[in-house]
C-alpha positions as CSV (number, residue, x, y, z in Angstrom):
1,X,-0.1,-40.2,44.2
2,X,2.1,-42.5,46.1
3,X,5.8,-42.8,45.6
4,X,7.7,-45.9,47.1
5,X,10.1,-48.0,46.3
6,X,9.2,-50.6,44.8
7,X,9.5,-54.3,46.2
8,X,9.5,-57.7,43.7
9,X,9.2,-60.3,46.0
10,X,7.8,-64.1,45.3
11,X,7.3,-65.9,48.5
12,X,9.7,-64.2,50.7
13,X,9.0,-62.9,54.0
14,X,7.5,-59.3,53.9
15,X,11.0,-56.7,55.2
16,X,10.8,-53.2,55.7
17,X,11.0,-50.7,52.9
18,X,14.3,-48.7,53.8
19,X,13.7,-46.1,51.9
20,X,10.8,-42.9,52.9
21,X,7.3,-43.0,51.3
22,X,5.1,-40.8,50.6
23,X,1.7,-40.8,49.4
24,X,-0.8,-37.7,49.1
25,X,-4.6,-37.9,48.1
26,X,-7.0,-35.2,47.9
27,X,-10.8,-34.8,47.8
28,X,-13.8,-35.4,50.2
29,X,-13.1,-35.9,53.5
30,X,-15.0,-39.7,53.1
31,X,-12.5,-40.6,50.3
32,X,-9.5,-39.4,52.2
33,X,-10.7,-41.4,55.2
34,X,-11.2,-44.3,52.6
35,X,-7.7,-44.1,51.4
36,X,-5.7,-43.4,54.5
37,X,-7.2,-46.4,56.3
38,X,-6.0,-48.5,53.6
39,X,-2.6,-47.7,53.8
40,X,-0.6,-50.5,54.4
41,X,0.2,-51.7,58.7
42,X,3.6,-51.4,58.4
43,X,3.4,-47.3,57.7
44,X,2.6,-46.4,60.9
45,X,5.1,-48.9,61.8
46,X,7.7,-47.1,61.4
47,X,10.2,-45.0,63.4
48,X,8.6,-42.0,61.8
49,X,5.8,-41.0,60.0
50,X,4.1,-37.6,59.6
51,X,0.4,-37.0,58.4
52,X,0.5,-33.2,56.9
53,X,-3.4,-31.8,56.0
54,X,-5.2,-29.0,54.6
55,X,-8.5,-27.8,53.8
56,X,-10.7,-25.1,54.0
57,X,-10.7,-25.2,57.7
58,X,-6.6,-24.6,58.1
59,X,-3.5,-26.6,58.2
60,X,-2.3,-29.6,60.8
61,X,0.8,-31.5,60.7
62,X,0.9,-35.1,63.1
63,X,4.1,-36.5,63.7
64,X,5.0,-39.8,65.3
65,X,8.4,-40.4,66.2
66,X,9.9,-44.2,67.8
67,X,12.8,-43.5,69.7
68,X,14.0,-47.1,68.2
69,X,12.7,-49.1,65.4
70,X,10.0,-51.6,67.5
71,X,8.9,-50.0,70.4
72,X,5.7,-49.8,71.1
73,X,5.5,-46.3,72.6
74,X,6.8,-42.8,70.6
75,X,6.7,-39.0,70.7
76,X,4.1,-37.0,69.5
77,X,4.4,-33.5,68.3
78,X,1.6,-31.9,66.5
79,X,1.3,-27.9,64.7
80,X,-1.4,-26.2,63.1
81,X,-1.8,-23.0,61.2
82,X,-3.3,-22.0,58.2
83,X,-1.7,-23.4,55.2
84,X,1.0,-25.9,55.1
85,X,3.0,-23.9,52.7
86,X,5.5,-25.6,50.9
87,X,6.5,-28.8,53.2
88,X,5.0,-31.2,50.8
89,X,7.0,-30.0,48.0
90,X,10.1,-29.3,50.3
91,X,9.1,-33.0,52.2
92,X,8.6,-34.5,48.4
93,X,12.1,-33.3,47.2
94,X,14.0,-34.9,49.5
95,X,12.3,-38.8,48.4
96,X,13.4,-41.1,47.5
97,X,17.0,-41.0,50.0
98,X,15.9,-39.3,52.8
99,X,17.3,-39.5,56.1
100,X,15.5,-39.8,59.5
101,X,17.3,-36.9,60.6
102,X,16.8,-34.8,57.1
103,X,12.5,-35.4,57.3
104,X,12.7,-35.2,61.2
105,X,13.7,-31.4,60.5
106,X,12.7,-30.4,57.5
107,X,9.4,-31.5,59.8
108,X,9.9,-29.7,62.6
109,X,11.3,-26.3,60.9
110,X,7.9,-25.7,59.8
111,X,6.8,-24.1,63.0
112,X,6.5,-24.0,66.7
113,X,4.6,-27.7,67.1
114,X,3.0,-28.8,70.3
115,X,5.0,-31.4,72.2
116,X,1.7,-33.9,73.3
117,X,4.4,-36.7,74.9
118,X,4.8,-40.2,74.9
119,X,1.9,-42.2,74.0
120,X,0.9,-45.8,72.5
121,X,1.2,-46.2,69.0
122,X,-2.0,-46.8,66.9
123,X,-1.5,-50.5,65.3
124,X,-3.3,-49.1,62.1
125,X,-3.6,-46.5,60.1
126,X,-7.5,-46.0,61.0
127,X,-5.9,-45.8,64.0
128,X,-3.3,-43.0,63.2
129,X,-5.0,-41.1,61.4
130,X,-8.9,-41.2,61.5
131,X,-8.9,-38.3,65.0
132,X,-6.7,-36.0,62.7
133,X,-9.4,-36.2,59.5
134,X,-12.4,-35.2,61.7
135,X,-10.7,-31.8,61.7
136,X,-11.0,-31.3,57.7
137,X,-14.1,-32.0,56.6
138,X,-15.8,-31.1,53.1
139,X,-14.5,-31.8,49.4
140,X,-11.7,-29.7,49.2
141,X,-8.9,-31.9,52.0
142,X,-5.9,-32.5,51.3
143,X,-3.8,-35.5,53.0
144,X,-0.4,-35.9,52.9
145,X,1.4,-38.8,54.9
146,X,5.6,-39.6,54.6
147,X,7.0,-42.3,57.2
148,X,10.6,-43.6,57.4
C-alpha cells in the first residue's frame, strides 16, 4: 500500500511532492528489503522521514529530521518496544495533508525516544532502512515509511 500524491509531468524536471507520503509493506524480511530499497531516493531526501517496523521480535521506529531542506546532516531519534499499536493508523489518518509538525508530533508522542544525535543523511533507501530491518527477521514483518 502506498499513499502519495499523483504526478503527471511530461518532460518537466522532477520536483518534490508537496504532500506527505505513506508506504506500507508486509512479508518476509527479504521481501521487505526489496520493497524498501526500491522506494524513490527522494523519499530519504525529505526533511522528515520515519521507518516503523513490527515483527515477532518487537517494534521499532527510526526518525530522521533535517533542520532545513537539503541539509546533509539530520537528527535521528529511535524508539523500541513491544508493539506499534495504533501509530501507523494515526499517521495514515493525517494524510495526505499532514504538516511536518503534525507528523513529527504524532511520531514523538508514541513513546520515549533515544536521541541518537546528528548524523550524515543516508543517500539511499538502502542506507536508511537496511540496518534497522536487520533487527526484524522472519516471515511476519510489517514496515511503514512516512515522509514529509
